MIPAFI-326583 format. One record per residue: residue number from 0; residue in one letter; x, y, z of N, C-alpha, C in turn. Coordinates in pm, 1 decimal, padded with zeros to 6 digits. Example, Ala and Ser with C-alpha at 12.3 -4.5 7.8 and 13.67 -1.06 7.14 Angstrom:
% MIPAFI-326583
(r 0, "a", (01319.0, -00569.0, 00780.0), (01230.0, -00450.0, 00780.0), (01320.0, -00330.0, 00780.0));
(r 1, "s", (01285.0, -00225.0, 00708.0), (01367.0, -00106.0, 00714.0), (01290.0, 00003.0, 00787.0));
END
This chain:
% MIPAFI-326583
(r 0, "y", (13249.2, 08735.7, 07043.6), (13134.1, 08824.7, 07041.2), (13156.2, 08940.5, 07136.6));
(r 1, "s", (13110.0, 09057.0, 07097.1), (13120.1, 09172.6, 07185.1), (12985.6, 09196.0, 07253.1));
(r 2, "a", (12987.8, 09274.8, 07358.3), (12866.1, 09303.5, 07433.2), (12769.5, 09385.2, 07348.2));
(r 3, "n", (12641.5, 09365.0, 07369.2), (12537.7, 09435.6, 07295.4), (12499.0, 09561.4, 07372.8));
(r 4, "n", (12594.0, 09653.2, 07387.3), (12571.7, 09774.7, 07463.4), (12563.7, 09894.9, 07370.9));
(r 5, "p", (12489.9, 09999.6, 07414.2), (12485.4, 10122.3, 07334.1), (12621.8, 10189.1, 07330.1));
(r 6, "p", (12647.9, 10272.6, 07228.1), (12777.3, 10341.5, 07220.8), (12794.6, 10441.1, 07335.0));
(r 7, "q", (12917.0, 10485.8, 07355.5), (12950.3, 10576.3, 07465.2), (12881.0, 10711.4, 07455.7));
(r 8, "s", (12833.3, 10749.3, 07336.3), (12772.6, 10880.3, 07318.9), (12636.2, 10892.1, 07387.8));
(r 9, "f", (12576.3, 10781.1, 07431.4), (12448.3, 10785.6, 07500.4), (12470.1, 10804.0, 07650.0));
(r 10, "p", (12369.3, 10851.3, 07722.9), (12384.4, 10870.6, 07867.4), (12425.5, 10741.9, 07936.6));
(r 11, "t", (12488.0, 10756.0, 08051.3), (12538.5, 10638.3, 08121.9), (12427.3, 10545.6, 08167.3));
(r 12, "d", (12305.9, 10596.7, 08184.0), (12196.0, 10509.1, 08224.7), (12132.7, 10437.1, 08105.8));
(r 13, "a", (12180.5, 10468.8, 07983.7), (12128.1, 10398.8, 07866.1), (12179.9, 10256.2, 07868.8));
(r 14, "g", (12094.0, 10165.2, 07854.2), (12131.6, 10025.2, 07855.4), (12007.1, 09940.2, 07855.0));
(r 15, "f", (12024.7, 09818.1, 07895.6), (11915.2, 09723.7, 07892.0), (11886.9, 09673.8, 08032.7));
(r 16, "n", (11853.0, 09765.7, 08120.7), (11819.8, 09730.3, 08258.3), (11678.6, 09673.8, 08263.6));
(r 17, "a", (11656.1, 09586.6, 08360.7), (11523.5, 09527.2, 08377.3), (11424.4, 09635.1, 08420.4));
(r 18, "r", (11306.7, 09632.4, 08361.3), (11200.6, 09725.9, 08397.6), (11068.8, 09667.9, 08352.2));
(r 19, "a", (10961.8, 09721.1, 08406.7), (10828.3, 09675.9, 08368.9), (10767.3, 09779.7, 08275.8));
(r 20, "l", (10707.0, 09734.1, 08169.3), (10643.5, 09824.4, 08074.9), (10526.0, 09752.5, 08009.9));
(r 21, "l", (10415.1, 09820.9, 08008.3), (10299.1, 09774.0, 07935.3), (10276.1, 09877.1, 07825.9));
(r 22, "a", (10269.4, 09832.9, 07701.5), (10255.1, 09926.0, 07589.6), (10139.9, 09883.3, 07500.9));
(r 23, "l", (10069.0, 09981.4, 07452.0), (09963.1, 09959.6, 07354.9), (10023.3, 09985.1, 07217.0));
(r 24, "n", (10022.2, 09884.3, 07132.3), (10072.4, 09895.5, 06995.8), (09956.1, 09879.4, 06899.1));
(r 25, "i", (09938.8, 09976.9, 06812.5), (09836.1, 09969.2, 06708.8), (09906.5, 09987.5, 06575.3));
(r 26, "n", (09897.0, 09886.8, 06490.0), (09957.4, 09891.0, 06357.1), (09846.0, 09878.1, 06253.9));
(r 27, "m", (09843.2, 09970.0, 06159.5), (09740.5, 09968.7, 06055.2), (09807.5, 09975.2, 05918.6));
(r 28, "r", (09753.3, 09897.5, 05824.6), (09802.0, 09900.9, 05687.3), (09685.4, 09934.2, 05595.4));
(r 29, "f", (09707.0, 10032.1, 05509.1), (09605.7, 10073.7, 05413.6), (09656.0, 10042.8, 05273.5));
(r 30, "r", (09573.4, 09974.6, 05196.4), (09603.3, 09947.5, 05055.9), (09491.8, 10009.2, 04972.8));
(r 31, "i", (09518.5, 10126.1, 04922.7), (09419.0, 10200.5, 04846.0), (09398.7, 10132.9, 04710.4));
(r 32, "g", (09275.0, 10112.7, 04673.2), (09243.4, 10057.3, 04541.8), (09267.2, 09908.8, 04527.2));
(r 33, "q", (09288.5, 09835.8, 04635.5), (09310.7, 09692.1, 04623.9), (09177.9, 09620.7, 04599.5));
(r 34, "q", (09179.6, 09525.6, 04510.9), (09061.0, 09446.5, 04481.2), (09088.2, 09301.3, 04513.5));
(r 35, "f", (08982.0, 09230.4, 04544.4), (08995.3, 09087.3, 04567.7), (08868.8, 09017.5, 04518.0));
(r 36, "f", (08884.0, 08892.4, 04486.1), (08774.5, 08809.9, 04438.6), (08760.7, 08692.6, 04532.8));
(r 37, "t", (08638.4, 08663.3, 04572.9), (08616.6, 08550.0, 04663.1), (08537.1, 08441.8, 04592.0));
(r 38, "y", (08578.2, 08322.6, 04618.0), (08509.9, 08203.8, 04570.2), (08478.8, 08118.7, 04692.6));
(r 39, "p", (08395.9, 08018.6, 04680.4), (08360.4, 07941.1, 04800.3), (08480.3, 07882.5, 04875.0));
(r 40, "e", (08583.6, 07845.3, 04803.3), (08697.6, 07780.4, 04866.9), (08821.6, 07868.6, 04877.8));
(r 41, "r", (08819.7, 07986.6, 04815.2), (08944.1, 08062.8, 04805.2), (08918.1, 08211.6, 04786.8));
(r 42, "k", (09019.5, 08291.2, 04823.3), (09014.4, 08435.6, 04804.7), (09138.2, 08476.8, 04724.4));
(r 43, "f", (09119.7, 08552.7, 04615.6), (09229.8, 08598.8, 04531.6), (09245.8, 08749.0, 04551.4));
(r 44, "i", (09363.3, 08790.9, 04593.1), (09391.4, 08932.4, 04617.0), (09470.7, 08987.1, 04499.3));
(r 45, "q", (09420.0, 09093.3, 04440.1), (09486.6, 09158.9, 04328.4), (09577.2, 09269.3, 04382.5));
(r 46, "p", (09694.9, 09287.8, 04325.1), (09781.8, 09395.0, 04373.5), (09723.2, 09532.6, 04341.7));
(r 47, "s", (09756.3, 09629.2, 04425.9), (09710.8, 09766.1, 04406.3), (09817.1, 09843.3, 04329.5));
(r 48, "k", (09775.3, 09943.5, 04253.5), (09872.7, 10026.1, 04182.3), (09924.4, 10139.4, 04269.7));
(r 49, "y", (09877.0, 10148.3, 04394.1), (09920.1, 10251.9, 04488.0), (10007.4, 10189.8, 04596.6));
(r 50, "p", (10093.8, 10268.2, 04660.0), (10178.4, 10213.5, 04766.6), (10097.8, 10182.2, 04892.7));
(r 51, "d", (10151.2, 10093.3, 04974.3), (10092.4, 10063.5, 05104.8), (10127.8, 10175.4, 05201.3));
(r 52, "l", (10031.0, 10220.0, 05278.8), (10055.1, 10315.3, 05387.3), (10041.3, 10239.0, 05517.2));
(r 53, "i", (10145.7, 10244.3, 05598.9), (10147.6, 10172.9, 05726.0), (10165.5, 10275.0, 05837.4));
(r 54, "i", (10079.4, 10267.9, 05936.6), (10086.1, 10357.0, 06052.5), (10111.0, 10271.1, 06175.9));
(r 55, "l", (10214.9, 10306.3, 06251.9), (10250.1, 10233.8, 06373.7), (10242.9, 10330.3, 06492.2));
(r 56, "f", (10156.7, 10299.9, 06586.4), (10135.8, 10383.6, 06703.8), (10173.6, 10302.7, 06827.4));
(r 57, "r", (10248.0, 10365.2, 06919.0), (10287.7, 10297.4, 07043.0), (10269.7, 10393.3, 07160.1));
(r 58, "q", (10194.8, 10349.3, 07259.8), (10169.8, 10428.9, 07379.5), (10211.1, 10347.1, 07500.6));
(r 59, "a", (10301.5, 10402.1, 07581.6), (10342.9, 10334.8, 07704.9), (10233.6, 10350.6, 07808.8));
(r 60, "i", (10203.3, 10241.9, 07877.0), (10103.3, 10243.0, 07983.1), (10170.6, 10187.9, 08107.9));
(r 61, "a", (10195.9, 10273.9, 08203.6), (10259.0, 10231.4, 08328.4), (10157.1, 10247.3, 08440.8));
(r 62, "p", (10146.4, 10148.3, 08528.8), (10045.3, 10155.5, 08634.9), (10059.5, 10278.2, 08724.2));
(r 63, "n", (10179.7, 10313.5, 08760.0), (10198.3, 10428.9, 08848.4), (10283.2, 10538.7, 08783.2));
(r 64, "n", (10297.7, 10533.5, 08650.9), (10372.9, 10633.0, 08572.9), (10517.6, 10649.3, 08617.1));
(r 65, "s", (10572.3, 10551.0, 08684.3), (10711.3, 10564.4, 08727.0), (10807.9, 10499.0, 08629.3));
(r 66, "f", (10760.3, 10411.0, 08542.6), (10849.7, 10337.7, 08454.1), (10864.8, 10402.5, 08317.4));
(r 67, "a", (10753.4, 10439.4, 08257.5), (10759.8, 10492.3, 08121.4), (10640.2, 10582.5, 08095.1));
(r 68, "d", (10664.8, 10684.6, 08014.8), (10558.9, 10775.6, 07975.1), (10598.4, 10835.2, 07840.5));
(r 69, "f", (10555.8, 10771.0, 07731.5), (10591.6, 10819.3, 07599.1), (10487.2, 10773.3, 07497.4));
(r 70, "t", (10487.1, 10841.5, 07385.0), (10403.6, 10806.6, 07270.1), (10491.1, 10816.1, 07146.7));
(r 71, "s", (10487.1, 10715.2, 07063.2), (10563.2, 10721.4, 06937.8), (10469.9, 10692.2, 06821.0));
(r 72, "l", (10501.6, 10754.1, 06708.7), (10419.3, 10742.0, 06589.0), (10512.1, 10731.4, 06468.1));
(r 73, "r", (10485.1, 10632.9, 06382.9), (10562.9, 10612.7, 06260.7), (10469.3, 10599.1, 06141.5));
(r 74, "f", (10515.0, 10648.1, 06026.7), (10442.7, 10633.2, 05900.6), (10538.6, 10572.2, 05798.7));
(r 75, "r", (10490.0, 10475.2, 05721.7), (10570.3, 10412.5, 05616.6), (10492.2, 10406.2, 05486.8));
(r 76, "l", (10563.3, 10422.6, 05377.4), (10510.7, 10397.3, 05243.3), (10598.5, 10290.6, 05179.5));
(r 77, "n", (10539.2, 10181.2, 05135.6), (10611.2, 10072.2, 05068.4), (10548.9, 10052.4, 04931.7));
(r 78, "d", (10631.9, 10021.3, 04834.7), (10576.5, 09986.1, 04704.4), (10677.8, 09908.1, 04623.6));
(r 79, "e", (10626.8, 09834.8, 04527.6), (10707.7, 09759.0, 04432.4), (10655.0, 09794.6, 04294.4));
(r 80, "l", (10741.0, 09848.9, 04211.7), (10701.4, 09892.4, 04078.0), (10762.5, 09800.3, 03973.2));
(r 81, "n", (10679.6, 09739.1, 03892.4), (10727.1, 09654.5, 03784.2), (10740.1, 09742.2, 03660.1));
(r 82, "l", (10863.1, 09759.7, 03612.2), (10889.8, 09845.6, 03497.4), (10911.3, 09765.6, 03369.6));
(r 83, "g", (10858.6, 09645.5, 03365.9), (10867.4, 09561.0, 03246.5), (11010.1, 09521.1, 03214.9));
(r 84, "l", (11056.2, 09552.2, 03093.0), (11191.8, 09516.0, 03050.8), (11300.4, 09584.8, 03132.6));
(r 85, "f", (11268.1, 09698.3, 03193.3), (11369.1, 09774.7, 03268.0), (11389.8, 09721.7, 03408.9));
(r 86, "g", (11307.4, 09629.4, 03455.5), (11329.3, 09568.4, 03585.3), (11220.4, 09597.0, 03687.2));
(r 87, "l", (11258.4, 09585.0, 03812.0), (11166.3, 09594.9, 03924.7), (11225.2, 09687.4, 04030.0));
(r 88, "t", (11147.1, 09782.7, 04078.7), (11193.3, 09877.3, 04179.7), (11114.7, 09857.7, 04309.0));
(r 89, "d", (11186.0, 09846.6, 04420.0), (11126.5, 09843.1, 04554.0), (11169.7, 09969.1, 04626.5));
(r 90, "y", (11079.0, 10029.5, 04701.9), (11119.6, 10142.0, 04784.1), (11038.4, 10145.3, 04912.3));
(r 91, "r", (11094.2, 10213.7, 05009.6), (11029.2, 10229.8, 05139.5), (11067.4, 10367.0, 05194.0));
(r 92, "l", (10968.2, 10447.6, 05225.3), (10987.4, 10578.0, 05288.0), (10929.8, 10568.5, 05429.1));
(r 93, "e", (11002.0, 10621.9, 05526.6), (10956.2, 10612.0, 05664.8), (10988.8, 10739.2, 05740.3));
(r 94, "t", (10895.2, 10783.0, 05823.6), (10918.9, 10895.2, 05912.5), (10854.9, 10862.9, 06046.5));
(r 95, "g", (10907.4, 10924.1, 06149.9), (10851.7, 10899.6, 06282.3), (10891.9, 11008.2, 06379.1));
(r 96, "w", (10816.8, 11020.1, 06486.1), (10850.1, 11113.6, 06592.9), (10780.5, 11070.7, 06719.9));
(r 97, "m", (10820.5, 11131.4, 06828.1), (10761.3, 11104.2, 06959.2), (10692.6, 11230.7, 07008.8));
(r 98, "p", (10560.1, 11238.6, 06997.9), (10489.7, 11356.7, 07047.4), (10507.2, 11376.7, 07198.4));
(r 99, "r", (10518.6, 11266.3, 07270.3), (10543.3, 11272.8, 07415.7), (10659.5, 11180.0, 07447.8));
(r 100, "k", (10753.7, 11230.3, 07524.6), (10868.9, 11148.5, 07566.1), (10913.6, 11190.0, 07705.4));
(r 101, "e", (10822.2, 11177.6, 07800.0), (10850.4, 11218.7, 07937.5), (10951.5, 11125.3, 08003.9));
(r 102, "r", (10923.4, 10996.1, 08002.8), (11013.8, 10897.8, 08062.5), (11022.9, 10778.0, 07968.4));
(r 103, "l", (11142.9, 10751.6, 07922.2), (11163.4, 10633.8, 07840.3), (11305.3, 10583.8, 07857.1));
(r 104, "a", (11322.3, 10455.7, 07832.4), (11453.6, 10391.8, 07843.8), (11509.4, 10370.6, 07703.3));
(r 105, "f", (11634.4, 10334.1, 07697.7), (11701.5, 10317.3, 07568.8), (11630.0, 10220.1, 07474.5));
(r 106, "p", (11574.3, 10108.6, 07521.0), (11502.8, 10019.9, 07426.9), (11380.2, 10084.3, 07361.7));
(r 107, "d", (11328.8, 10194.3, 07417.4), (11211.8, 10261.3, 07361.6), (11247.4, 10360.9, 07252.2));
(r 108, "y", (11373.7, 10389.4, 07230.0), (11417.0, 10481.6, 07124.6), (11378.3, 10426.1, 06988.2));
(r 109, "f", (11386.9, 10509.9, 06885.1), (11377.4, 10460.8, 06747.9), (11513.0, 10399.7, 06713.3));
(r 110, "h", (11512.7, 10272.9, 06679.7), (11635.9, 10203.4, 06639.8), (11623.2, 10165.5, 06492.4));
(r 111, "f", (11732.6, 10171.0, 06421.6), (11733.2, 10143.0, 06279.2), (11812.7, 10017.0, 06253.9));
(r 112, "s", (11757.8, 09930.6, 06173.3), (11820.4, 09802.0, 06145.9), (11949.4, 09823.9, 06067.2));
(r 113, "g", (12060.3, 09786.7, 06127.5), (12190.3, 09802.5, 06064.4), (12260.9, 09669.5, 06052.2));
(r 114, "n", (12378.4, 09673.9, 05995.3), (12457.0, 09552.9, 05975.3), (12602.3, 09593.9, 05965.2));
(r 115, "q", (12686.9, 09536.0, 06046.8), (12829.6, 09565.5, 06040.1), (12909.0, 09445.4, 05991.8));
(r 116, "t", (12842.1, 09353.7, 05926.3), (12910.2, 09238.3, 05869.1), (12899.7, 09247.8, 05716.9));
(r 117, "f", (12961.6, 09155.1, 05648.1), (12952.3, 09151.9, 05502.6), (12847.7, 09051.0, 05455.8));
(r 118, "i", (12770.1, 08998.2, 05549.3), (12665.6, 08902.0, 05516.3), (12532.8, 08975.4, 05518.6));
(r 119, "g", (12462.3, 08974.0, 05409.2), (12335.3, 09044.5, 05399.9), (12217.9, 08949.2, 05398.1));
(r 120, "q", (12100.9, 09004.2, 05416.8), (11977.1, 08928.2, 05408.3), (11893.9, 08991.3, 05296.6));
(r 121, "p", (11891.8, 08931.8, 05178.1), (11825.0, 08993.7, 05062.7), (11679.4, 09030.5, 05086.4));
(r 122, "d", (11608.2, 08956.2, 05168.1), (11468.1, 08988.0, 05191.3), (11449.7, 09112.6, 05277.0));
(r 123, "r", (11559.1, 09165.0, 05334.3), (11549.8, 09283.5, 05418.4), (11623.4, 09403.8, 05359.7));
(r 124, "y", (11664.5, 09400.0, 05237.3), (11742.2, 09509.8, 05180.1), (11663.8, 09640.1, 05173.2));
(r 125, "t", (11532.7, 09634.6, 05160.2), (11454.9, 09758.1, 05154.8), (11395.1, 09795.2, 05290.3));
(r 126, "s", (11443.9, 09734.3, 05396.7), (11398.5, 09773.5, 05530.3), (11514.6, 09788.7, 05627.3));
(r 127, "s", (11637.2, 09775.1, 05579.3), (11752.0, 09787.3, 05668.6), (11869.8, 09849.5, 05594.1));
(r 128, "f", (11965.7, 09894.0, 05672.7), (12087.5, 09953.0, 05617.8), (12193.8, 09844.6, 05609.3));
(r 129, "m", (12284.6, 09859.6, 05515.7), (12387.5, 09757.3, 05495.2), (12507.7, 09774.5, 05587.9));
(r 130, "r", (12545.4, 09897.2, 05621.5), (12666.8, 09920.9, 05700.0), (12643.8, 10014.4, 05819.2));
(r 131, "l", (12522.7, 10038.8, 05859.3), (12492.4, 10129.5, 05969.5), (12542.0, 10069.4, 06100.8));
(r 132, "p", (12623.1, 10144.7, 06178.1), (12669.6, 10093.3, 06307.2), (12552.5, 10073.2, 06403.9));
(r 133, "y", (12557.3, 09964.4, 06477.9), (12449.9, 09932.6, 06571.2), (12432.9, 10044.5, 06672.9));
(r 134, "y", (12311.5, 10088.1, 06695.3), (12270.0, 10185.1, 06798.2), (12327.3, 10324.9, 06782.7));
(r 135, "e", (12421.7, 10348.6, 06696.1), (12487.4, 10479.2, 06689.5), (12391.8, 10590.0, 06645.6));
(r 136, "y", (12291.9, 10556.6, 06566.6), (12198.0, 10656.9, 06516.5), (12060.1, 10645.0, 06581.6));
(r 137, "s", (12047.6, 10567.4, 06688.1), (11920.7, 10557.0, 06760.1), (11883.2, 10693.5, 06815.0));
(r 138, "t", (11753.2, 10722.8, 06819.0), (11711.6, 10857.2, 06855.1), (11572.4, 10858.7, 06916.3));
(r 139, "t", (11541.0, 10969.2, 06983.2), (11405.0, 10997.2, 07028.0), (11348.5, 11114.9, 06949.1));
(r 140, "r", (11425.5, 11168.1, 06857.7), (11383.7, 11283.4, 06777.5), (11313.2, 11237.3, 06650.5));
(r 141, "s", (11252.6, 11332.5, 06581.1), (11187.5, 11296.9, 06455.1), (11294.8, 11258.5, 06352.8));
(r 142, "y", (11259.6, 11168.6, 06263.1), (11356.0, 11118.6, 06165.6), (11287.3, 11093.9, 06031.6));
(r 143, "f", (11369.7, 11077.0, 05929.1), (11323.8, 11036.1, 05797.1), (11424.3, 10935.9, 05742.5));
(r 144, "a", (11375.6, 10824.2, 05691.7), (11462.2, 10722.2, 05633.3), (11399.8, 10673.7, 05503.5));
(r 145, "t", (11485.4, 10639.2, 05409.6), (11436.5, 10583.1, 05284.3), (11529.5, 10470.6, 05238.7));
(r 146, "h", (11469.6, 10372.4, 05175.9), (11543.0, 10258.6, 05119.8), (11493.6, 10239.9, 04976.6));
(r 147, "f", (11585.8, 10214.4, 04887.0), (11554.0, 10201.3, 04745.3), (11636.5, 10087.7, 04687.5));
(r 148, "q", (11574.6, 10008.4, 04601.7), (11647.3, 09901.3, 04534.8), (11583.6, 09876.8, 04398.7));
(r 149, "h", (11668.2, 09871.1, 04294.9), (11619.3, 09842.5, 04159.9), (11690.7, 09719.0, 04105.8));
(r 150, "h", (11612.8, 09618.8, 04068.0), (11663.5, 09496.5, 04005.2), (11650.5, 09514.3, 03854.0));
(r 151, "f", (11762.6, 09512.4, 03785.0), (11759.2, 09531.8, 03640.3), (11714.1, 09406.9, 03565.1));
(r 152, "n", (11711.9, 09291.7, 03631.8), (11663.1, 09166.3, 03573.7), (11722.5, 09136.2, 03437.0));
(r 153, "g", (11850.7, 09159.2, 03424.1), (11919.6, 09127.1, 03299.1), (11918.1, 09236.5, 03195.8));
(r 154, "f", (11857.7, 09349.5, 03224.2), (11849.9, 09457.0, 03125.6), (11988.8, 09505.7, 03085.3));
(r 155, "i", (12084.6, 09503.0, 03176.9), (12220.5, 09550.3, 03146.5), (12312.5, 09433.5, 03111.5));
(r 156, "l", (12326.1, 09336.9, 03202.9), (12424.9, 09230.3, 03184.8), (12386.6, 09129.2, 03076.2));
(r 157, "d", (12258.4, 09111.7, 03048.6), (12218.9, 09017.2, 02944.4), (12252.5, 09067.2, 02804.5));
(r 158, "r", (12288.9, 09191.1, 02790.7), (12326.2, 09246.5, 02660.2), (12473.2, 09219.0, 02626.6));
(r 159, "i", (12548.9, 09174.7, 02725.1), (12689.5, 09138.3, 02703.0), (12693.3, 08988.0, 02676.6));
(r 160, "p", (12739.4, 08942.6, 02559.8), (12725.1, 08802.0, 02518.7), (12774.6, 08699.3, 02621.4));
(r 161, "l", (12894.9, 08711.5, 02673.9), (12944.3, 08609.2, 02766.5), (12881.6, 08621.0, 02905.9));
(r 162, "m", (12843.4, 08739.9, 02945.1), (12781.8, 08759.3, 03076.7), (12642.4, 08696.3, 03082.1));
(r 163, "r", (12574.5, 08692.2, 02970.0), (12439.3, 08634.4, 02965.5), (12442.1, 08487.5, 03008.3));
(r 164, "k", (12546.5, 08415.5, 02970.5), (12556.1, 08273.5, 03005.3), (12578.5, 08251.9, 03155.5));
(r 165, "l", (12636.9, 08349.1, 03223.7), (12658.0, 08336.7, 03368.4), (12529.2, 08359.5, 03448.3));
(r 166, "n", (12428.9, 08419.5, 03384.6), (12300.1, 08448.0, 03447.0), (12313.8, 08539.3, 03569.4));
(r 167, "w", (12407.3, 08631.6, 03563.6), (12422.3, 08730.6, 03669.9), (12323.7, 08844.1, 03646.0));
(r 168, "k", (12275.6, 08901.5, 03752.9), (12181.8, 09013.3, 03743.0), (12238.4, 09131.6, 03820.9));
(r 169, "s", (12212.2, 09251.9, 03773.5), (12262.3, 09371.6, 03841.6), (12150.5, 09435.3, 03923.6));
(r 170, "v", (12192.3, 09490.1, 04038.7), (12099.8, 09554.2, 04131.3), (12162.6, 09684.8, 04176.9));
(r 171, "l", (12082.7, 09789.7, 04182.7), (12126.5, 09919.5, 04231.7), (12041.3, 09953.9, 04353.2));
(r 172, "g", (12105.1, 09995.0, 04460.9), (12029.9, 10026.9, 04581.6), (12088.1, 10145.8, 04653.8));
(r 173, "g", (12008.2, 10205.2, 04739.4), (12052.6, 10317.4, 04819.5), (11969.9, 10328.5, 04946.5));
(r 174, "h", (12030.7, 10386.3, 05049.2), (11965.6, 10403.8, 05179.0), (12002.7, 10541.7, 05232.3));
(r 175, "y", (11909.5, 10604.9, 05301.4), (11932.7, 10739.4, 05354.0), (11861.5, 10753.0, 05488.3));
(r 176, "l", (11926.9, 10821.4, 05582.4), (11870.4, 10844.4, 05715.2), (11910.0, 10982.9, 05762.0));
(r 177, "t", (11815.1, 11055.5, 05819.3), (11845.1, 11185.2, 05877.9), (11754.1, 11208.5, 05997.9));
(r 178, "h", (11808.2, 11275.8, 06097.9), (11729.1, 11327.0, 06209.3), (11804.9, 11442.0, 06271.6));
(r 179, "a", (11737.6, 11522.1, 06352.9), (11799.7, 11639.8, 06413.8), (11924.4, 11597.0, 06492.1));
(r 180, "g", (12030.7, 11671.4, 06475.9), (12154.9, 11639.3, 06545.8), (12238.8, 11533.4, 06476.8));
(r 181, "l", (12203.1, 11494.3, 06357.0), (12274.5, 11388.4, 06285.7), (12319.3, 11440.8, 06150.6));
(r 182, "n", (12443.7, 11415.4, 06117.3), (12484.9, 11438.3, 05980.3), (12410.7, 11336.4, 05895.1));
(r 183, "n", (12369.2, 11374.1, 05779.0), (12294.6, 11283.0, 05693.6), (12375.0, 11155.6, 05671.3));
(r 184, "y", (12312.2, 11040.9, 05694.9), (12376.4, 10912.2, 05673.5), (12319.3, 10852.4, 05545.3));
(r 185, "w", (12405.5, 10812.4, 05456.2), (12361.7, 10748.2, 05333.5), (12459.7, 10640.1, 05294.5));
(r 186, "e", (12408.5, 10545.3, 05219.2), (12493.4, 10437.1, 05165.6), (12432.8, 10387.8, 05036.8));
END
């Protein structure tokens, strides 16, 4: 195993030094047009035809303002579209910025979930990158990221006679990340 340190391109004080931080985190999820039915013993939630809007707000609260002084704000749109015979599409759009960044440490940066192994986690494909180097694209600047995945559910491979018996399914996905000072990263 190698050390979990930031890359050399970050300042020498970037790291995981001990510090005290109290932060206020407010996370809100909005589902426009969602309906639900309640019965005495159970509640049934119907899916919405609109994407989820998620707002994540983080404010550092330091007793004497010597440890941290920053505010971060993120917006996400998530949705799953069922296209019937053509399959299922998942996507996630995310943007964020720091309106205030007076004093912050490396763990307070925006970090993007990456993976430098060949082992993936299917439940996280629309929230993480497959080959993004750890910490290399972490930032305090505004950013935009998107994740897309389409499951064809046999629409392509089930049309080939011998492939249908193998029950293999095809999936197409893509990921994109950009922020100031970064060449566009995509996979």
